[in-house]
Structures are given as C-alpha cells and as structure tokens.
C-alpha positions in Angstrom: 108.5 131.7 162.7 106.7 130.5 159.7 108.2 128.5 156.8 109.8 130.5 154.0 107.6 130.9 151.0 108.4 129.4 147.6 108.1 131.9 144.7 105.8 130.8 141.9 104.8 127.8 143.8 101.9 127.0 141.5 104.3 126.3 138.7 106.2 123.8 140.9 102.8 122.1 141.4 102.4 122.0 137.6 105.9 120.4 137.3 104.8 117.7 139.8 101.7 117.0 137.7 103.9 116.7 134.6 106.2 114.3 136.4 103.2 112.1 137.5 101.9 111.9 133.9 105.3 110.9 132.7 105.5 108.1 135.2 102.0 107.1 134.4 102.7 106.7 130.7 106.1 105.0 131.2 104.4 102.4 133.3 101.6 102.0 130.8 103.8 101.8 127.8 106.2 99.1 129.0 103.8 96.3 128.1 102.9 97.6 124.6 106.6 98.2 123.7 107.5 94.7 124.8 104.4 93.2 123.3 105.8 92.1 119.9 108.6 90.1 121.7 106.4 89.0 124.6 103.8 87.7 122.1 106.4 85.3 120.7 107.5 84.2 124.2 104.1 83.9 125.8 102.2 82.8 122.7 99.0 84.9 122.8 96.9 85.7 119.7 95.9 89.1 118.3 92.5 88.7 120.0 94.2 87.8 123.3 96.3 91.0 123.0 93.1 93.0 122.3 91.5 91.5 125.4 94.6 92.2 127.6 94.2 95.8 126.4 90.5 95.7 127.3 91.3 94.4 130.8 93.2 97.6 131.4 90.5 99.7 129.8 87.6 98.1 131.9 89.3 98.9 135.2 90.4 102.3 133.9 86.9 103.2 132.9 85.3 102.0 136.1 87.9 103.6 138.3 87.8 106.9 136.5 84.3 107.2 137.7 85.1 106.1 141.2 88.5 107.8 141.6 87.2 111.2 140.5 84.6 110.9 143.2 87.1 109.7 145.8 89.5 112.5 145.0 86.7 115.1 145.4 85.9 113.7 148.8 89.4 113.0 150.3 91.3 115.7 148.5 94.0 115.8 145.8 97.0 115.3 148.0 95.9 112.0 149.6 94.1 110.7 146.6 97.0 111.1 144.2 99.5 109.6 146.6 97.3 106.5 147.1 96.8 106.1 143.4 100.5 106.3 142.4 101.5 103.8 145.1 98.8 101.4 143.8 99.7 101.7 140.1 103.5 101.4 140.8 102.9 98.1 142.6 100.7 96.9 139.8 103.3 97.8 137.2 105.9 95.8 139.0 103.5 92.8 139.2 103.7 92.4 135.4 107.1 90.8 135.9 105.5 87.8 137.5 102.9 87.1 134.7 103.4 84.0 132.6 100.3 83.8 130.4 97.8 86.0 128.7 95.3 85.7 131.7 97.9 86.8 134.2 99.0 89.7 132.1 95.3 90.7 131.9 95.1 90.6 135.7 98.1 92.8 136.0 96.8 95.2 133.4 93.4 95.4 135.2 95.2 96.3 138.5 97.3 98.9 136.7 94.2 100.5 135.2 92.6 100.8 138.6 95.5 103.0 139.9 96.3 104.9 136.7 92.7 106.1 136.3 93.2 108.7 139.1 96.0 110.6 137.3 93.9 112.9 135.2 91.0 113.6 137.6 93.6 114.5 140.3 95.7 116.6 137.9 92.7 118.6 136.5 91.4 119.1 140.1 94.9 120.4 141.1 94.9 122.8 138.2 91.4 124.0 139.2 92.6 124.5 142.8 95.9 126.2 141.9 95.4 128.3 138.8 93.1 131.2 137.8 91.1 130.6 134.6 93.5 132.6 132.4 96.4 130.2 133.2 94.6 126.9 133.3 95.1 126.0 129.6 98.8 126.6 130.0 99.0 124.6 133.2 96.9 121.8 131.7 99.1 121.8 128.6 102.2 121.3 130.8 100.8 118.2 132.6 99.2 116.9 129.4 102.6 116.9 127.8 103.5 114.2 130.4 102.0 111.4 128.3 104.2 112.5 125.5 107.4 112.7 127.6 106.6 109.3 129.0 105.9 107.9 125.5 109.2 109.3 124.3 111.1 108.0 127.3 109.6 104.6 127.3 110.8 103.4 123.8 114.3 104.4 124.9 114.2 103.3 128.5 112.3 100.0 128.1 114.3 98.2 125.4 117.6 99.2 127.0 116.4 98.1 130.4 115.0 94.9 129.0 118.3 94.2 127.2 120.2 94.7 130.5 117.8 93.2 133.1 115.4 91.2 131.0 111.7 91.9 130.4 110.9 91.3 134.0 113.5 93.8 135.1 112.0 96.4 132.8 108.6 96.2 134.6 110.2 96.2 138.1 112.6 99.1 137.6 110.2 101.4 135.9 107.6 100.6 138.6 109.9 101.8 141.3 110.0 105.4 140.0 106.5 106.2 141.3 107.6 105.8 144.9 110.1 108.6 144.5 107.5 110.9 143.1 105.1 110.1 146.0 107.5 111.3 148.6 108.1 114.6 146.9 104.3 115.1 146.3 103.5 114.5 150.0 106.0 117.1 151.0 105.0 119.7 148.5 101.3 119.6 148.0 98.6 121.3 150.0 95.5 123.3 149.0 96.5 126.9 148.3 94.5 128.4 151.1 96.3 126.3 153.8 99.8 126.0 152.2 102.5 127.2 154.6 104.9 128.1 151.8 102.5 130.1 149.5 103.0 133.8 149.4 99.9 136.0 150.0 100.5 137.7 146.6 100.4 134.4 144.8 97.3 133.2 146.7 95.5 136.4 145.5 96.5 135.5 141.9 95.3 132.0 142.2 91.9 133.0 143.7 91.0 135.4 140.9 87.6 134.2 139.7 87.6 131.2 142.1 84.5 130.6 144.2 85.1 131.1 147.8 84.3 128.4 150.4 83.1 125.8 148.1 86.2 123.6 147.7 85.2 120.8 150.0 81.4 120.3 149.4 80.6 117.5 147.0 78.0 117.2 144.2 76.1 114.0 143.5 76.6 112.2 140.2 72.9 112.4 139.4 73.0 116.2 139.8 76.0 116.5 137.5 74.4 114.3 134.9 71.5 116.8 134.6 73.9 119.5 133.2 74.7 119.9 129.5 78.3 120.9 130.6 78.9 117.5 132.0 77.7 115.9 128.7 79.8 118.3 126.6 82.9 117.2 128.4 81.8 113.5 128.2 81.4 113.6 124.4 84.7 115.4 124.1 86.3 112.4 125.8 84.1 109.6 124.3 85.0 110.1 120.6 88.7 111.0 120.7 89.9 108.8 123.6 89.6 105.4 121.6 91.8 107.0 119.0 94.5 107.8 121.6 94.3 104.3 123.0 94.7 102.9 119.5 97.9 104.8 118.9 99.2 104.0 122.4 98.7 100.3 122.3 98.8 99.4 118.6 101.4 101.8 117.1 104.4 99.5 118.0 102.5 96.5 116.5 101.6 98.6 113.4 105.2 99.5 112.8 106.3 95.9 113.4 103.7 94.3 111.2 103.5 96.7 108.3 107.1 98.0 108.2 109.2 95.3 110.0 110.3 97.7 112.8 110.9 95.8 116.1 112.6 96.4 119.5 115.3 99.0 119.3 114.4 99.8 115.6 111.3 101.5 117.0 113.2 104.0 119.3 113.7 106.7 116.6 110.2 106.6 115.0 108.3 106.4 118.4 110.5 109.2 119.7 109.6 111.3 116.7 105.9 110.6 117.0 105.7 111.4 120.7 107.9 114.4 120.6 105.4 115.8 118.1 102.6 114.9 120.5 104.3 116.9 123.3 104.7 119.9 121.1 101.0 119.7 120.2 100.0 119.6 123.9 102.0 122.6 124.8 101.1 124.6 121.6 97.3 124.1 122.2 97.6 125.2 125.8 99.6 128.2 124.8 97.2 129.1 122.0 94.1 128.9 124.0 95.5 131.0 126.9 97.0 133.4 124.4 93.7 134.0 122.6 92.1 134.8 126.0 94.9 137.2 126.8 94.2 138.9 123.4 90.6 139.5 124.4 88.8 136.4 123.0 86.0 135.0 125.2 86.6 131.6 126.7 84.0 130.2 124.3 85.8 131.6 121.2 89.3 130.7 122.4 88.5 127.1 123.2 86.4 126.4 120.1 88.9 128.1 117.8 91.5 125.7 119.1 89.1 122.8 118.7 88.2 123.7 115.2 91.7 124.0 113.8 92.6 120.6 115.2 89.5 118.9 114.0 89.9 120.2 110.4 93.5 118.9 110.1 93.0 115.5 111.7 91.8 113.6 108.6 95.3 113.8 107.2 96.2 110.7 109.3 94.0 108.5 107.1 96.8 108.5 104.5 99.1 106.7 107.0 97.1 103.5 106.5 97.6 103.6 102.7 101.3 104.6 102.3 104.1 102.2 101.7 106.6 104.5 103.2 107.4 103.9 106.9 108.5 107.5 107.5 105.5 109.0 105.7 103.3 107.0 108.1 105.4 108.0 111.1 105.2 111.7 110.3 101.5 111.6 109.6 100.8 109.7 112.8 103.1 112.2 114.6 101.0 115.1 113.3 97.8 113.2 114.4 99.0 112.6 118.0 100.2 116.2 118.2 96.7 117.3 117.2 95.1 114.8 119.6 97.2 116.0 122.5 96.3 119.6 121.7 92.6 118.6 121.6 93.0 116.7 124.9 94.6 119.7 126.6 91.7 121.9 125.5 89.2 119.3 126.7 90.7 119.0 130.2 90.8 122.8 130.4 87.1 122.8 129.3 86.2 120.8 132.3 87.6 123.3 134.7 85.9 126.1 132.7 82.5 124.6 132.8 82.2 123.2 136.3 83.4 124.5 139.7 86.6 123.0 141.3 84.6 121.0 143.9 83.0 118.9 141.1 85.8 118.7 138.6 87.1 115.3 139.7 83.6 113.8 139.5 83.0 115.3 136.0 86.4 114.1 134.8 85.5 110.7 136.1 82.1 110.6 134.4 83.5 111.6 131.1 86.4 109.2 131.4 84.2 106.3 132.4 82.0 106.8 129.3 85.0 107.2 127.1 86.4 104.0 128.6 83.3 102.1 127.4 83.8 103.4 123.9 87.5 102.5 124.1 86.7 99.0 125.2 84.4 98.5 122.2 87.0 100.0 119.9 89.7 97.7 121.3 87.5 94.6 120.7 86.8 95.8 117.2 90.5 96.4 116.5 91.4 93.0 117.9 88.8 91.2 115.7 89.8 93.1 112.6 93.5 92.2 113.1 92.8 88.6 114.0 91.4 88.2 110.5 94.2 90.2 108.8 97.1 91.4 111.1 98.1 94.2 108.7 94.6 95.7 108.0 94.7 98.9 110.0 92.8 101.1 107.5 89.3 101.1 109.2 90.9 102.3 112.5 92.8 105.1 110.8 89.6 106.3 109.0 87.7 106.5 112.3 90.8 108.2 113.9 90.7 110.9 111.2 87.0 111.7 111.4 86.0 111.4 115.1 87.2 114.9 116.0 84.9 116.8 113.6 81.9 114.9 114.9 83.0 115.6 118.4 83.3 119.4 117.8 79.8 119.6 116.3 78.2 117.8 119.3 80.1 119.9 121.8 79.0 123.1 120.1 75.4 122.0 120.1 75.6 121.2 123.8 77.4 124.4 125.0 77.0 126.9 122.2 78.1 129.8 124.5 80.4 127.8 126.8 78.7 129.1 129.9 79.7 127.5 133.2 77.3 125.3 135.1 75.6 127.0 138.0 75.7 124.2 140.5 74.1 125.0 143.8 
C-alpha cells in the first residue's frame, strides 16, 4: 500500500522555502545587529567592518555561481540540505572569533553556505509550481528575509543579554539543523514524490517541459542568451542596495540617531515588517495581473515600473533629522526592494527552463556580488572619513531601480523565454 497523499503539497514546499530563508537571514543578521557593541569590544575600524562585510560577499558571490551549478547537477533536495548544514556550522563559528580577521574568516564561511539558498529556492519553485503560481510562491519564500530580519532584532539582543554574544551565534546557528531534518523527509521532485496526488501533479506540470529536468546546460551557453543577462542586470543594480540596508542600517540608526541594542528592536521590526508586506504584495500583484489576462511581459514590467518610480523617495531619509521619518522611508524602500526582488526571481523561472534556473540564478548572483563588493568598499571608505555621511549611498539606492528597469526592457522587450536546446 502506498503512502497517503498530502493535499496541496506544493504549498508545504513553499512553507519550507520560507522557513529556510528566515533561518538564512537570522544567521546573517546576528553579526550586523551585534556589530555596534562588538566594534567597541573587538576594536575594529569602519573600514575593517566594511571588509568583514566584503569577506561574506566575496564567498557569497563565488558560491552563488558554483552552488547554482551544483544544485542543477545533484538536485534541490541534497543541495539545499548540504548548504544549510554548512552555513549553520559557520554561523556558530562566529562565537569563537576574537579579532576582525577571524570574524572575516567566519563571514567568508557563512557566505559559502548561504549562497545556495536562493538558487535552490527558485529551482524548487520552478519544479513545483506552474507559471501562473510562481510569483505567489516566490513572494512567499522571498518574504523569508523579512521575517528573519524582523525576528533577528528581537531574538538576538535578548539571546545576547541572556547567553552573551557568543551564545547568540551558537543558539541561532542550531536552528538550521532542525529545518534540515524536516526538509529531507518532505522534499522530492514532483514526478517521484510518493505523497503527491495525481491531480496536483497535473496542475504542477501545466506548461512545464517534459523530461528535461535533469540535463544541464553549460555556463557558456547560458551567457549567450539575452534572458540570462536581463536577470543578471536585475540583480547587479539592486542587490548592493539591499546589502547596504542589511549591514549598515543598524549602524546608521546608531550613528545618526543614537539608537543601539534593544533601542533598535521597534524601528528594525517596523522596517522589515514593511519589507515582508512588499514581497507578498508584489508576488500577489504579478500573479493577479496574469489571472486578469495580462501577458507575463506586461504583468512583470508593470510591477517593476511601479516600484522603480516610487524608489527615489528613500533619498529623503539621508537628509531628515527625524529618526522615525527615516525609519518609515527606509521601510517603504525595503518593501519596494523586496517586491522588486520577488519579481526578479520569478523572472528567472519565466525566462529559462527549470533545468537551467539554478545556474542562471548563480550567474546573476555572482555578478551582483561583484557589484556589492565594490559598493561595500565604497561605503566603508566614505564612512571612514565621516561616520555619519550616508547621503551618497541613499542617492544611489533611490535611482538604481529606474536604470535597471530600462536595461531589462532593452534586453527582453517582449519577455520571451529562452529556447535552450
């Protein structure tokens, strides 16, 4: 007798992807939340901090390229499990660092594992969801960074107050092992999953290519397609902005408005709650427009355009003397960014077949990582000269998305999928 089926199993898969992204961002945020206090204890400079951030981004960029390829070859189930075990161990290793170099090594190791999160998640969505549901599913897992970013400012200071800063790294790092056990039990490809009903499999396979899930495509081949470069540009310009908010927002609030430690719980919670709403709203909007008869091209670009036109509002945050004005404007900006990011990830599964999604996500992420490294070095040097001078970064943050939209439209004016043999 076969195993009983699980109704709406694909949405349980989406919930697992959401949980992985939450854990990913909790582990990532522990360091930046503790950074203002750790800086006083360890004694690093602003430039040191920027280079610790770069250590993470270098490994993240390189491993995005490699991990996407590995996941395409060995599969989503094994690839994701290996990645989360690695990054959980690396997260715990921060507890044993005692100087800037050692923190840099720990961050480098963390980036190696965490890079697999989005390639694996987008590939899982491509495997488990028809095109009309992908934006919604992507919006669900892309809300994970927001949930993690909300949970971390609450969880980390309280854990550090109870168990010390070392305990905060160790206890948050342990969460990944719990997820890994649940993932290994639940996840299979749809066509071989023993608990997937035939009716749901038919829904999943609507519009999916048959028999192409396991063959790989070379990087060189993928680089010859405009669709690959459209996705890469959509990552290269906005990604440094997200890293800036993620790693420098706690320091911005501490330096410019005197908010430190538990004082940051409420403003950071507000900012990242807004980010989560933006992620879900964009996924819903894009899928809703398709349901109303919009083409994929029109639905995705309508979403892109609305976000890009509103984004320059964040520039005001660098000029205001009101902490809460800055918090609300940054909250709007991260909400818009997460909406943009949700649409970008969905775009990858729209433009290339599932068998190549991991590799394309990796190529785009690696190129975005190079841009993010340069941006982190630039930010560190600016703040080394003047720790409160955040205006240049906010100007770039406000204008990048309009430039991105223009280039993407020029590369894929009709949003046609790549015909990869």
